N, C-alpha and C positions, 0 to 999 in steps of 0.2 A: 019528260019530267022537268019542270021549270028550274029546279035547283041545279040539275046537271047541265042544262043548257047554259045557265048563267056562268057556271064554273068554266065551261069550255069556250065561251064566247071570245075571250081575249085571244086564244089560240086560233079560233076560226077567223077573227078579224085579221090577225097577222098573216095567216096563210092566204086568205082571200086577197088582201092588198098586195102581198108579195107576188102571188101568182098573177094577178091582173096586171101588175106593172112589168112582168116579164123578168123578174130578178129573184125568183124563188130558188131555193137550193134543190133543183130538180134533177134527180138521177134517173136514168133510164136503163132498162135491161132488155136487150133484144129478145123478143118472145119466140121468134121462129128459130129453132135450133139453138137456143141460148147457150153460149160458150161458157166454160169455166173461166175463172179469173186467169188472165195471162195467156189464154189460148183463143185468139180471135178465129172465128170460123172462116173457112175457105181461104185461109192465108191472108186475110185482110189485116193490115197493120193498123192498130189503134194508137193514135198519137195526137197530142195536143200541139197547137202552134203557140209558142211564147209570144206575148204581145199585150197591148192595151188598146181596147176599142171603146170609143164613146158614141153613144146614141142619144139623140134628142127625143124627149118624151112629150107627146102631144095628146090633147083631148079636144075633140071637135075643132081641130085646126089651131088651137091655142097652145103655145109651148108652156109646159109645166116645169120642166127641169131636164136633167140628164141622167143617163145610166152608164156607168163605166164597168167594164169587165177586164180585170188583170189576170193573165195566165202566165205563171212563172215556174221555172224548173226549181226543184229542191234537190238536195243531195240524194234523197231516197224517194223521190216522187214528184208531186206537183202541188202548187198552190193556186187556187182560184178565189179571187175576191171580187164581189159584185157590189157596187155602191150606187145608191140612189140619192140624187141631190135635187132639192127644190131651191132654185136660185143658188146662193152660196152655201146653203145649209145642207149638210148630210143628214138624211133622215133614216137611212137603212144601210146596213152592211151585212152581207152574207159571205162567210168565209168557209171554204172547203179545202181540206188537205187530203191528198190522194196518194195511194201507194204507187209504185212503179207500174203495176198492172191496171191502174186507174180505178181501183176500188176505193171507196171512201174510208178514211181513217179518222177524221175529225170534222165536226160540223159546229159552227157557231153563228148565231143571229143576234144582231142588235138593231132595234127599230123603234121609232117613235110612233106610238099608236095614234095619237091625234093627227099627226101630219099624214100618216098613211091613210087614215080615215078620210082626209080631205082628197087625196088622190083617188081613192075608191068611191068618193061621193057617198059616204055613209051618213045616215041621219044624225043630227046633233043629239037627240035624246039617247040614241044607242051609244054614242061616244061618251056622253056624260055617265051613262050606266056603267061603262067599262072603266072609267077613270081617264078623263080626257088628256091629262098630262102624263100619263104613264109611259114608261119606256120598257120594252121587253128586252131582256138579256138572257139568252140561253146558250149553252154550249155543252159538248160532251163527246166522248169517244165512240167510234163505230166498230163493230165486230164483224170481221170477214165471215166467220162461221155461221152467223145468224142473219146477217144483213140488216142489223138493227143498230140504232144510235140511242144512247141513254142521255137525254138532255136534262140539264139542271140549271136553274136560274130563277128569275122572277119578273113580275111586271108591277112597277110601283113597289108597294110594301108586301105584295102577295108572292109567296114562294111557288115555284113551278118545278115539277119533276115528272117527266113523262118520256116514254119511248116513241121513236118514229121508226118506220120500216121502209127505207128506200130500196132495199134489195141487195143482193150480193154481186150483181153484175159489174163489170168494169167499164160500162159504156155511159158516157155523159151525152147530153143533147149536143154539146159542142163537138163531140166526136161523130155523132150521127150526121150532122149537117154536111161536112165534107164528103162523106161516103154517098149521101143522097145526091149532092151536086155533081159528083163524078160518075153517077149511074151505077154504083157498085151494089146497091141494095134494091134495084128495081123501081117500079113506079107505085107500088103499094106495099106497105110494111105494117105489121102489127107488133106492138111492143108493150112492155109494162112500164108505166111512168109513175114516179112518186108524186102523189097528189097531196099538197099541204092541207087541203080542206079535209081530207079523210085521214090524214097522217098515215098513209099507206099507199101501196101501188094500185094502179088501175090500168085497164087495157086502153091503149090509144092506137088508132089507125092513122097512118100517114099516107096521103095521096099526093103524088107528084103531078101537078096540073099543067105544067109547061112554062115556057119562058115569056116574060112580060117586061115592057119598058116602064121604069119608074122615074118619076120626077122628084129628085132629091135636092137638098140645098146646094150640093156641089155640082149639080147638073144631072143629065139623064144617065141612068145605068140600067142594064138589062139584068133581071133577076129570075131565078128559077122559083116558081110559085109552088109552095108545099102547104097543104091543109092538114091540120091535126084535128081529128074528131074523137071526142071522149064523152063520158057522162057529164062532165062539167061544161060542155059546149064545144064549139069549133073555133080554132084560132088559125092564123095564117102567118107564114114567114116567106120572104123572098131572099134567095141565096145567090151570092156571086159564084164564079166558077170554082173558087177555092172553098166554098161553104161558109163564107162570112155572111152573117145576116145583114142584108141591106135595109129591110123593113120587117117589123113584126107588128101584128094587130091582134088585140085580145077581143073576146066576145063582148066586153063592156064598151068597146069603142076607143080604148087607149091605143096609141100608135107610137112605136119607137123606130126612128130613122137613123141610119148610119151617118156619122159625121166625120170620124177619122180613125185611123189605125196607126199604131206605132209598134214596130218590132221590138222585142225585149228578150234578152238572154239572161 
């Protein structure tokens, strides 16, 4: 129905652009033998590494900007902040607050629709239809019991109020990566991944393809190639021995290359 599509299109644009750029608020829940919060299966310790990583964002070899992910300890959990910059301008911020067991307790997103549309190469008529100068601001708490987040905010002068369902699991993709890099999860893994396009979880299969040499700005690095297949398409990531992403490629052709890491306590 056209009216319904029009109403949801700003959310779909936001989810599409965030997902394509690699900075969506993506929570994952291990599908095989999914553990309850705070009870990692097979004795695997789920832990985040405090620090700040910067990646350079490219499209067809041209640098567009940078993506920064800050991971910081809080007195009763963790804070993850992912920022996208085009030049010196910050165009998106995704903030996640986590409990000690790594379940999501708060989610907020602030993003410029027009600049994200440029990154995602959306058509000018669609951007005009959405309100080209609009900025999306949504935030809200997340309930452990239901695995849902009640987001409230707006885009331009339009109010938004909607739930998203990332799931109840304690596992983030930033936690899955180190476990894959160390061989703790095998070579093939099926999980549930929060998809911002559908505003809910979908099944994703991860395949460990082997180690490859990458040419990065800082020199040659060897990375473990992992492919993620889902209904939204296939994406690729290359991990260092500690699980730090050295390169990420989206189905649309965007690429994020590791530039630097700083430890943070």
